[in-house]
C-alpha positions as CSV (number, residue, x, y, z in Angstrom):
1,M,32.5,-49.1,4.0
2,L,31.6,-51.6,1.3
3,I,27.9,-50.7,1.1
4,P,28.4,-46.9,0.8
5,R,31.0,-47.5,-1.9
6,L,28.6,-49.9,-3.8
7,A,25.8,-47.2,-3.4
8,L,28.0,-44.5,-4.9
9,R,29.2,-46.6,-7.8
10,S,25.6,-47.7,-8.5
11,L,24.5,-44.1,-8.7
12,R,27.4,-43.2,-10.8
13,S,26.6,-46.0,-13.3
14,R,23.2,-44.4,-13.8
15,L,24.5,-40.8,-14.1
16,L,21.7,-39.3,-16.2
17,T,18.9,-40.7,-14.1
18,T,20.7,-39.8,-10.9
19,S,21.3,-36.2,-12.2
20,L,17.7,-35.7,-13.2
21,T,16.4,-37.0,-9.9
22,V,18.8,-34.8,-7.8
23,A,17.9,-31.8,-9.9
24,S,14.1,-32.3,-9.3
25,I,14.6,-32.6,-5.6
26,A,17.0,-29.6,-5.6
27,L,14.5,-27.4,-7.4
28,S,11.8,-28.4,-4.9
29,V,14.0,-27.7,-2.0
30,T,15.0,-24.4,-3.5
31,L,11.4,-23.4,-3.7
32,L,10.5,-24.5,-0.2
33,V,13.6,-23.0,1.6
34,G,13.7,-20.0,-0.7
35,I,10.1,-19.0,0.1
36,E,10.7,-19.4,3.8
37,H,13.9,-17.4,3.6
38,V,12.3,-14.6,1.6
39,R,9.3,-14.5,3.8
40,T,11.4,-14.1,6.9
41,G,13.6,-11.5,5.2
42,V,10.5,-9.5,4.1
43,R,9.2,-9.5,7.7
44,E,12.5,-8.4,9.1
45,S,12.9,-5.7,6.4
46,F,9.4,-4.3,7.2
47,A,9.8,-4.6,10.9
48,G,13.2,-3.0,10.8
49,T,12.1,0.0,8.8
50,I,11.3,2.0,11.9
51,K,12.6,1.5,15.4
52,G,12.6,3.6,18.5
53,T,9.3,5.4,17.5
54,D,6.5,4.8,20.0
55,L,3.6,6.4,18.1
56,I,2.8,7.5,14.6
57,V,0.0,10.0,14.6
58,G,-2.1,11.1,11.6
59,A,-5.5,12.1,10.6
60,R,-8.5,9.9,11.4
61,G,-8.4,6.8,9.3
62,G,-7.1,3.2,9.3
63,S,-3.9,2.3,11.2
64,L,-2.5,0.5,8.2
65,Q,-3.1,3.6,6.0
66,V,-1.2,5.8,8.5
67,L,1.7,3.3,8.7
68,L,2.0,2.5,5.0
69,S,1.6,6.1,3.7
70,T,4.0,7.6,6.3
71,V,6.7,5.0,6.7
72,F,6.7,3.0,3.6
73,G,5.4,5.5,1.0
74,I,2.6,3.2,-0.1
75,G,-0.7,4.8,-0.8
76,S,-1.9,8.3,0.1
77,P,-2.5,9.8,3.5
78,G,-6.1,10.2,4.7
79,G,-5.8,13.9,5.5
80,G,-3.9,16.5,7.4
81,V,-3.2,17.4,11.0
82,K,-3.2,21.0,12.2
83,L,0.1,22.4,13.2
84,S,-1.4,23.7,16.4
85,T,-2.5,20.1,17.2
86,F,1.1,18.9,16.7
87,E,2.4,21.7,19.0
88,R,-0.2,20.9,21.6
89,W,0.7,17.2,21.8
90,K,4.5,17.9,21.6
91,A,4.1,19.8,24.9
92,H,2.3,16.8,26.5
93,P,4.1,15.7,29.7
94,A,4.5,12.1,28.5
95,V,6.1,13.1,25.1
96,K,9.9,13.2,25.0
97,W,10.2,14.3,21.4
98,A,8.0,14.8,18.3
99,V,8.9,15.2,14.7
100,P,6.5,16.6,12.0
101,Y,6.1,14.8,8.7
102,T,4.5,16.4,5.6
103,L,3.8,14.7,2.3
104,G,2.1,15.8,-0.9
105,D,4.8,16.5,-3.5
106,S,7.3,14.5,-5.6
107,H,10.4,14.9,-7.7
108,R,10.9,12.7,-10.8
109,G,9.0,9.7,-9.2
110,F,10.5,10.1,-5.7
111,R,8.3,11.5,-2.9
112,V,9.2,14.8,-1.2
113,V,9.0,14.9,2.6
114,G,8.8,18.1,4.7
115,T,10.3,17.7,8.1
116,T,12.8,19.2,10.6
117,A,16.5,18.5,11.3
118,E,15.4,16.6,14.4
119,F,14.2,13.8,12.0
120,Y,17.8,12.7,11.2
121,E,18.6,12.6,15.0
122,R,15.5,10.7,16.2
123,Y,14.7,8.3,13.4
124,R,16.0,4.7,13.9
125,Y,15.8,1.6,11.8
126,R,16.6,-2.1,12.5
127,A,18.7,-2.6,15.6
128,D,20.1,0.9,16.2
129,G,20.6,2.2,12.7
130,R,20.9,6.0,12.5
131,V,20.3,8.2,9.6
132,T,23.8,9.6,8.7
133,F,25.1,11.7,5.9
134,A,27.5,10.5,3.2
135,F,28.0,14.1,2.0
136,G,26.8,17.5,3.2
137,H,24.5,18.3,6.1
138,A,20.8,18.6,7.1
139,G,18.7,21.3,5.5
140,V,18.5,24.6,7.3
141,T,16.9,27.2,4.9
142,D,13.8,27.0,2.8
143,A,15.9,26.3,-0.3
144,D,17.8,23.3,1.1
145,V,17.1,19.7,0.1
146,V,18.5,16.4,1.3
147,I,18.2,13.3,-0.9
148,G,18.4,9.6,-0.2
149,S,21.1,7.3,-1.7
150,D,18.9,5.8,-4.3
151,V,17.8,9.3,-5.5
152,A,21.4,10.4,-5.8
153,E,22.5,7.2,-7.6
154,K,19.6,7.0,-10.0
155,L,19.4,10.8,-10.9
156,R,23.2,11.3,-10.4
157,Y,22.7,14.2,-8.1
158,T,25.5,15.7,-6.1
159,I,25.9,18.6,-3.7
160,G,24.7,21.8,-5.3
161,T,22.4,20.2,-7.9
162,A,19.2,22.2,-8.5
163,V,16.0,20.4,-7.7
164,V,12.5,21.4,-8.9
165,V,9.6,19.8,-6.9
166,T,6.4,18.7,-8.7
167,H,3.1,19.3,-7.1
168,G,1.3,16.1,-6.3
169,M,2.2,12.6,-5.1
170,R,4.8,10.5,-6.9
171,D,4.1,9.5,-10.5
172,I,0.9,11.7,-10.6
173,G,2.4,15.2,-10.3
174,T,0.5,17.8,-12.2
175,S,2.6,21.0,-12.1
176,S,6.0,22.1,-11.0
177,H,7.1,24.6,-8.4
178,E,9.6,26.2,-10.8
179,A,9.3,29.6,-9.0
180,H,11.0,28.1,-5.9
181,P,13.9,25.7,-6.8
182,F,15.9,23.9,-4.2
183,K,19.6,23.0,-4.0
184,V,21.0,19.7,-2.7
185,V,22.9,20.3,0.5
186,G,23.1,16.7,1.8
187,V,23.2,13.0,0.6
188,L,22.2,10.3,3.1
189,N,24.0,7.0,3.5
190,R,22.2,3.9,2.3
191,T,19.8,2.5,4.9
192,F,17.9,-0.2,2.8
193,T,14.6,1.5,3.8
194,P,12.2,3.9,2.0
195,I,14.5,6.7,3.2
196,D,16.8,5.9,0.4
197,R,14.1,6.8,-2.1
198,S,12.9,10.0,-0.5
199,V,13.7,13.7,-0.9
200,Y,13.7,15.8,2.3
201,I,13.0,19.6,2.6
202,T,12.3,21.8,5.6
203,L,8.9,22.9,6.7
204,A,9.9,26.4,5.8
205,G,10.7,25.1,2.3
206,V,7.2,23.6,2.0
207,E,5.6,26.9,3.0
208,A,7.8,28.9,0.7
209,M,7.3,26.5,-2.2
210,H,3.5,26.9,-2.0
211,D,3.4,30.6,-1.5
212,G,1.6,32.0,-4.5
213,F,0.8,28.5,-5.9
214,E,-2.7,28.9,-7.3
215,K,-5.1,26.2,-7.9
216,P,-8.4,27.2,-9.7
217,V,-11.6,26.2,-8.1
218,A,-14.9,26.0,-10.0
219,P,-17.2,29.0,-9.6
220,K,-19.6,28.8,-6.7
221,T,-23.3,29.8,-6.9
222,I,-24.8,31.3,-3.8
223,F,-28.5,32.0,-3.3
224,A,-29.2,34.9,-0.9
225,A,-32.1,37.3,-0.2
226,K,-30.9,40.9,-0.7
227,T,-32.8,44.3,-0.6
228,K,-31.8,46.6,-3.4
229,S,-31.5,50.2,-2.5
230,A,-32.0,51.4,-6.0
231,P,-35.6,51.5,-7.3
232,V,-36.7,48.4,-9.2
233,L,-39.4,48.9,-11.9
234,T,-42.1,46.3,-11.4
235,P,-45.4,46.4,-13.3
236,R,-48.5,46.8,-11.2
237,V,-52.0,46.7,-12.6
238,A,-54.7,48.9,-11.0
239,R,-57.5,47.0,-9.4
240,I,-60.7,47.0,-11.6
241,P,-64.0,46.9,-9.7
242,R,-65.7,43.7,-10.3
243,P,-69.3,44.1,-11.4
244,V,-71.8,42.7,-8.9
245,A,-75.2,41.5,-10.2
246,A,-78.3,42.9,-8.5
247,M,-81.9,41.9,-8.6
248,P,-83.9,43.7,-11.4
249,T,-86.3,46.4,-10.3
250,P,-90.0,46.0,-11.0
251,G,-91.1,47.0,-14.5
252,A,-87.6,46.9,-15.9
253,P,-87.2,44.8,-19.0
254,L,-85.4,41.5,-18.5
255,V,-82.9,40.5,-21.1
256,M,-82.1,36.8,-21.2
257,P,-78.6,35.7,-21.9
258,G,-78.0,35.4,-25.6
259,A,-81.1,37.5,-26.6
260,T,-80.8,40.8,-28.4
261,P,-81.8,43.7,-26.1
262,P,-84.2,46.3,-27.4
263,P,-82.8,49.6,-28.5
264,G,-81.9,51.9,-25.6
265,T,-81.6,49.1,-23.2
266,P,-78.5,49.2,-21.1
267,M,-76.0,46.3,-21.4
268,V,-76.1,45.6,-17.8
269,M,-78.7,44.2,-15.4
270,P,-80.9,46.8,-13.7
271,G,-79.3,48.0,-10.5
272,A,-75.7,47.1,-11.6
273,S,-73.0,49.7,-11.8
274,P,-72.2,50.8,-15.3
275,P,-68.9,49.5,-16.7
276,P,-66.1,52.0,-16.9
277,T,-65.6,53.7,-20.2
278,A,-61.9,52.7,-20.3
279,V,-59.7,50.5,-18.4
280,E,-56.8,52.2,-16.8
281,A,-53.4,51.3,-18.1
282,P,-51.0,49.6,-15.8
283,K,-49.0,52.0,-13.7
284,L,-45.3,51.6,-13.1
285,I,-44.5,52.3,-9.5
286,S,-41.0,52.8,-8.0
287,K,-40.5,51.1,-4.7
288,P,-37.7,49.2,-3.1
289,V,-38.8,45.6,-2.8
290,P,-37.0,42.4,-1.5
291,V,-35.6,40.4,-4.4
292,V,-34.1,37.0,-4.3
293,A,-30.9,37.5,-6.2
294,M,-28.5,34.8,-7.5
295,A,-25.0,35.8,-7.0
296,V,-22.2,33.9,-8.8
297,E,-18.8,34.3,-7.2
298,P,-15.9,34.5,-9.5
299,A,-13.3,31.7,-9.6
300,V,-11.1,31.9,-6.6
301,V,-7.7,30.3,-6.0
302,V,-6.7,28.3,-3.0
303,D,-3.4,26.9,-1.8
304,A,-3.4,23.1,-2.1
305,H,-1.0,23.0,0.9
306,A,-2.3,24.7,4.0
307,D,0.6,26.3,5.8
308,D,-0.9,25.3,9.2
309,Q,-1.2,21.6,8.4
310,I,1.1,18.5,8.3
311,T,0.5,15.0,7.3
312,S,1.5,13.2,10.4
313,F,4.1,13.2,13.2
314,F,6.3,10.8,15.1
315,I,6.4,10.6,18.8
316,G,8.8,9.2,21.3
317,T,7.6,8.9,24.9
318,K,9.5,9.3,28.1
319,N,8.4,5.9,29.2
320,R,7.4,3.1,26.9
321,F,4.5,2.1,29.3
322,E,2.9,5.5,28.7
323,A,2.6,4.9,25.0
324,L,-0.7,2.9,25.3
325,M,-2.2,5.6,27.5
326,L,-1.1,8.3,25.2
327,Q,-2.4,6.4,22.2
328,R,-5.9,6.1,23.8
329,E,-5.8,9.8,24.8
330,M,-5.0,10.8,21.2
331,N,-7.6,8.5,19.6
332,T,-10.3,10.1,21.8
333,D,-9.2,13.7,21.3
334,L,-12.2,16.0,20.9
335,V,-10.3,18.9,19.5
336,E,-9.3,17.1,16.3
337,P,-9.9,13.5,15.2
338,L,-6.6,11.7,15.2
339,T,-5.3,8.1,14.7
340,A,-2.3,7.2,16.8
341,V,-0.6,4.0,15.7
342,I,2.0,1.8,17.5
343,P,4.3,0.6,14.6
344,G,4.8,-2.9,16.0
345,V,1.1,-3.5,16.5
346,A,0.2,-2.1,13.0
347,L,2.9,-4.4,11.4
348,G,1.3,-7.4,13.2
349,E,-2.0,-6.4,11.8
350,L,-0.4,-6.2,8.3
351,W,1.0,-9.8,8.7
352,Q,-2.4,-11.1,9.7
353,N,-3.9,-9.6,6.6
354,I,-1.4,-11.2,4.3
355,G,-1.0,-14.4,6.3
356,S,-3.2,-16.4,3.9
357,A,-0.8,-15.5,1.1
358,E,2.1,-16.9,3.1
359,V,0.2,-20.1,3.7
360,G,-0.6,-20.4,0.0
361,L,3.1,-20.1,-0.9
362,R,4.0,-22.7,1.7
363,V,1.4,-25.1,0.3
364,I,2.7,-24.6,-3.2
365,A,6.3,-25.3,-2.0
366,I,5.3,-28.4,-0.1
367,F,3.5,-29.8,-3.2
368,A,6.6,-29.1,-5.2
369,V,8.7,-31.1,-2.7
370,M,6.2,-34.0,-2.8
371,I,6.4,-34.0,-6.6
372,G,10.2,-34.2,-6.4
373,L,10.2,-37.0,-3.9
374,S,7.6,-38.9,-6.0
375,G,9.9,-38.5,-9.0
376,M,12.7,-40.0,-7.0
377,L,10.5,-43.0,-6.0
378,V,9.6,-43.6,-9.6
379,S,13.2,-43.4,-10.6
380,L,14.4,-45.9,-8.0
381,Y,11.5,-48.2,-8.5
382,S,11.8,-48.3,-12.3
383,S,15.6,-48.9,-12.1
384,L,15.0,-52.2,-10.3
385,E,13.9,-53.7,-13.6
386,A,17.4,-53.0,-15.0
387,R,19.0,-54.1,-11.7
388,R,17.3,-57.5,-11.4
389,R,20.5,-59.4,-12.2
390,E,22.5,-57.2,-9.8
391,M,20.2,-57.9,-6.9
392,A,20.2,-61.7,-7.7
393,I,24.1,-61.7,-7.7
394,F,24.1,-60.0,-4.3
395,R,21.8,-62.6,-2.9
396,A,23.8,-65.4,-4.5
397,V,27.0,-64.4,-2.8
398,G,25.2,-64.3,0.6
399,A,23.8,-60.8,0.9
400,G,21.0,-60.9,3.4
401,P,17.8,-58.8,3.6
402,R,19.6,-56.2,5.7
403,T,22.3,-55.6,3.1
404,I,19.8,-55.3,0.2
405,I,17.6,-52.9,2.1
406,T,20.5,-50.9,3.4
407,L,22.0,-50.5,-0.1
408,L,18.8,-49.2,-1.7
409,V,17.8,-47.0,1.3
410,L,21.3,-45.5,1.3
411,E,21.0,-44.7,-2.4
412,S,17.7,-43.0,-1.8
413,G,19.2,-41.1,1.2
414,L,22.1,-40.0,-0.9
415,L,19.8,-38.7,-3.6
416,S,17.8,-36.7,-1.1
417,L,21.0,-35.3,0.6
418,L,22.5,-34.2,-2.7
419,G,19.1,-32.6,-3.7
420,C,19.0,-30.7,-0.3
421,V,22.6,-29.5,-0.6
422,L,22.1,-28.4,-4.1
423,G,18.8,-26.7,-3.3
424,V,20.4,-24.6,-0.5
425,V,23.2,-23.7,-2.9
426,F,20.6,-22.4,-5.4
427,V,18.9,-20.4,-2.6
428,Y,22.1,-18.5,-1.6
429,A,23.1,-18.1,-5.2
430,G,19.8,-16.5,-6.0
431,L,20.0,-14.2,-2.9
432,F,23.5,-13.2,-3.8
433,V,22.5,-12.3,-7.4
434,G,19.1,-10.8,-6.8
435,Q,19.8,-8.9,-3.5
436,A,20.8,-5.6,-5.1
437,P,18.0,-5.6,-7.8
438,I,15.4,-6.4,-5.3
439,E,16.6,-3.6,-3.0
440,Q,16.6,-1.1,-5.9
441,R,13.2,-2.2,-7.3
442,F,11.2,-3.0,-4.2
443,G,13.2,-1.5,-1.4
444,L,13.4,-4.8,0.5
445,H,16.7,-5.7,2.1
446,L,17.0,-9.5,2.1
447,T,19.9,-10.4,4.3
448,I,22.2,-13.3,3.5
449,R,22.0,-15.1,6.8
450,P,22.4,-18.7,8.0
451,L,19.5,-21.0,7.8
452,G,17.0,-20.7,10.6
453,A,15.3,-23.4,12.6
454,T,12.3,-23.6,10.2
455,E,14.6,-24.1,7.1
456,W,16.6,-26.8,8.9
457,G,13.3,-28.4,9.8
458,Y,12.2,-28.5,6.2
459,L,15.5,-30.0,5.1
460,A,15.3,-32.7,7.8
461,I,11.7,-33.6,6.6
462,V,12.8,-33.9,3.0
463,L,15.8,-36.0,4.0
464,V,13.8,-38.4,6.2
465,A,11.1,-38.6,3.5
466,G,13.7,-39.6,0.9
467,I,15.1,-42.3,3.2
468,M,11.6,-43.7,3.9
469,I,10.9,-43.8,0.1
470,G,13.9,-46.0,-0.3
471,F,12.2,-48.8,1.6
472,V,9.7,-49.3,-1.1
473,P,12.1,-50.5,-3.9
474,A,14.2,-52.3,-1.2
475,M,11.3,-54.6,-0.2
476,K,10.5,-55.1,-3.8
477,A,14.1,-56.2,-4.6
478,Y,14.3,-58.6,-1.7
479,R,11.0,-60.3,-2.6
480,T,12.1,-60.9,-6.1
481,S,13.1,-64.6,-6.3
482,L,16.7,-65.5,-7.0
483,V,15.7,-67.7,-9.9
484,D,13.8,-64.8,-11.6
485,G,16.9,-62.6,-11.4
486,L,19.4,-65.2,-12.8
487,S,17.2,-66.7,-15.5
488,P,17.2,-64.9,-18.8
489,R,13.9,-63.6,-20.2
490,A,12.6,-64.1,-23.6
């Protein structure tokens, strides 16, 4: 136990240098382990947002667009699905249950979802999380609304609070449905999913809310050929006979063009018809004629929400093996173009798209650890100059190469160990402090869990690297001659 005690006292004698070295390693370990912990937590949070749903079906588009807009409330849906199409697939023999899902409105920054009471029974998250009510019950009438926990907490809504929905997606609403207010009848328990930031109404409420909602449309010009029954006055000019030149008769005087004819000579060539004394005036005739008319339709109003359309719907199959066949059948539907998405497969595609960002974060963290270990090497190596006499005394009293190397390597290992422990403490302290703000701001539930195999592997690499770095100053200390350590320098 002599060498460990000497190592601890040596580090304590250089308290400032030791503290700075440990702090640099701790910050590097915090960055490395923290990034891995957050990355794993984000994946688990996204993957646990929806469970027990075999297919998410929406309008034709990208699978990620259907998943993100429907489940996570990110982006806008690609279109709508006819309600008759939903009913047709709900009656499919392979379908166990189907829940409609309608988007398109918001309330004070929170998206409004139109669905049925079956949504609260069928939707699952994480292992077997169920959507439960903290207060009240599911919506029944077209004036009932159920709110998530974040909505109730931020807006301070309770049972019976009046809610006016805004037309348009969240943060871009244009007008309010004040003619059809809702009343809060239920508040959901916290789920740490986008459900907490959503407002749920019934499909009947969506229809009633948009009854009479008018949206002006620009006038439309239509060109069509129409026959007017009433007479149309069109000018028509009577045909004037065209004079035809004839050969002059023998003996008749010939007048050349431009010459003055003799008195009594007609103004026309011999044999030609005399010109009319007067030209008939144009006659106006009354006759129905085809006219190409340009008709301008007046501005019309349309309902922005078609009552026979929904945004998407969730499906649970009777047998999980039938999900792939049903997905293929839906994606090739000839009645209406659809996109059926398996949530797990779509999430895997999402991680592939952002995998490069994860690799970049890891590379940054690894470089940070390398910088911390380099700082420790510089600190130990530079301290040898001040410890020349100490190393010479050790050798003078009989300390061999093993003792010198063990002492310095142990010091390096202790610095690495203290940095790793302190870095892990920083990670958990950050999770404990930032868990609630991250959930409220980004909707990501970062669980405080034990370190995984990857994190332990990173810590082991850092500790081994720190120990290996200790061999560099150890070999330098042993090679220093005993006379150089004992003799004073000018």
